N, C-alpha and C positions, 0 to 999 in steps of 0.2 A: 377469155380464159383459155388456155391451151392453144394459142395461136402458133407457137413454135414447139414442134414435137420432135424429140430425139428418139430414134429407134435403133437398137442394136441388132445387127444381123450377123449370122455366121454360115448361111447357106442351108441350114437345117429346116425341116418341116416345122419345128417349133418356132423358129425365127420367122418363117413365112406367116404364121398366125399372128405374130406380133406386128409384122409389117402391115398386114391387112387391118388390124385394129388401129394402127397409127394412121393409115389412110382414111379409115372411117371417121376418126376424130377430126382430121384435117378437113374433110368434106363438110362436117357438121359445123365447124367453127370458122371455115374459110381460111384456115391456117396452112402452114407449110411444114414439110417433114424434112428433117436432116437425118440421113442414114449414116450410121457409123459401123465399121467393122474393125476390130482390133486384132492385129496379127501378133500372136504370142511368140516371144523369144525365150528359149530355154537355155540357161547357162550350161555349157559343157566344158569339162576340164581342159581339153586341148583344142577344142574347136571354137571357143568363145561363145557367143550367143547364136544359137541355132534356131532359125525361124520355123514355125509350124507349117508354113506354106510360102510359096513364092509371092513376090510383090504383085505379079500379074494375076495370080489366082485371087488374092485379096481384093484387088481392084475390080475384078470381074464380079465378085459377090456384091459389091456396092453398086456397080454400074447396072447389073441386072435388077437390083431392088429399086433403084431410081427410075429405071425404064418402066417397071411394073406400076409404080405410083403415077408417073406421068401419063401412062396409057389409061389410067383410071381417072385422069383429070385433076390430079393433085400436084401442086407445086412441090418440087423435091430437089434436094442437092445431096451430095454424099462426100464422105471422107474416110480414108483409112489411116489408122494409127498403129504404132508398134508399142508393145509393153512386155516387160519381163513377165514370164509366167507367174500367175497369181496376183498380178497388179492391173488386170483389165478394168476393174471397177474404177480405179483412180483415173484412167484414161477416159472412161465414159463420163465421169463427173466433170473432168476438166473440159471436155467437149461441150457438155451441157452448159457450163458456165460461159465458155467462149462464144457459143452460138446464141446465148440468151434464151435457151429453151425453158419452157414453162412446165413441161412434163417429160418424163422418160418412159418409154415403152420397151419392156423386155420380156422375153419368154422364160418359162420355167420348164423343167423336164418332169414336173410332177413329183419331185421328192417331198417327203414329209418335212415339216418344219424342223424337227429334230435332226433328220439326216442332212438337210440343207445347212443347218448351223454347224454340224460337225464337219461337213465337207467344205464349208466356207465358200459356197457358190458365189459367183459374180453377182447374181441378182440379190442375194442376201446382203452382200457387202454394199451394193448401191443403196438398198433400202436403209441400211444402218448408217451409212456415211453421208448420204445425200441430204440436201435441204430443199428439194422441190418434190412435187408429187411423182410417184412411180406407179405405173400401171403394169401389173404382172399378168401375162396372158398364158393360159394353159392350152 
């Protein structure tokens, strides 16, 4: 169970906690971790799609996470994807399917259920749209 673990990272302290949890699961199951970072693109009238960060910065987030896992003895790989702002959950679920993941590990910022639903957080969207277990780390 949980031999292929997908973990979303964004470079935040919350994401670091999710990365740690994913590594712990992999150690217990002998599994591997697939790290994903989704770079958001915001539509702008005259500029087209404006990225939230450079491709290099996005890759660095993933590379650092993979290195951290490998240093802890966990088999890991990583990927960056792009998504229009508000559609990150779809990219996470597509990667979970493509990689054959058996669980998704994501962080939450500690919003209440009501606030999270109103804001439509990525974690809530993955919970509602996904078809595999999701571990939410605080």
